[in-house]
N, C-alpha and C positions, 0 to 999 in steps of 0.2 A: 277783197275782190278775188274772184276765182280766175283761172287762166283765160277762160273765154271772155270774161268782162275786161280783163287787162288787154287782151288782143284787140277787142272791139274799141277800147279807148285809144290804144295806140294807132289803130287804123283811122279813127276820127281825127286824132292829132295830126297825122301825116297829111290829111286832106283839108284840114281847116285853115282858114285865113288867120293871120296873127291876131287881128282884133277879136275874132271869135274866141281864140284861145285865151286871150287876156280877160275877156268877160267871164269865162268859166273859172279862170284862176282867181279873179276877184270874188266870185260867188263862193268858191271853196274857202278862201281865206276868211270871208265874212261869216261863214257858217261854222267854222271850226269850234267856236265856244258852245255851239248848240249840239254838237255831236257828243253823245254821252258814253258810248262803249269804247273800249280800247281797240277793238277790231275796226270800228268805224273811224276812229282817229287815225289808225294805221293806214286804212284805205285812202283817207283824205290826204295824208302825207305822201303816200305813194303817187297819187294823182298829181300832186304839186311837184314831186320830183320828176315825173315823166313830162310834165309841162315845161319845167326848167330845162330839161335835156333837149326837148324839141326846139324851144326858142334859141338855146345856145347853138344847136346844130344849124339852125338857119342863119345865125349871126356869124358863126365861125368862118365859113367860106368867104363871106363879104369882107371880114376883117383881114383875112390872109391876103386877099387880092389887093386891098388898100395899103398893105404894108410894103408891097413890092414897088 
């Protein structure tokens, strides 16, 4: 992914609902074995890492508040 694609994906992640994100996450995971190039696999792994980071960022404030 180039910088503009990454920025666009992050912008989408920040505005998407959690269920939309999970649908995309499942699609990427299901498609991993069909991706043939090293660059494509790296892009898919990057997308999954960004998804994980976004979901964790959404969970973390809730978890901290519930620990108090």
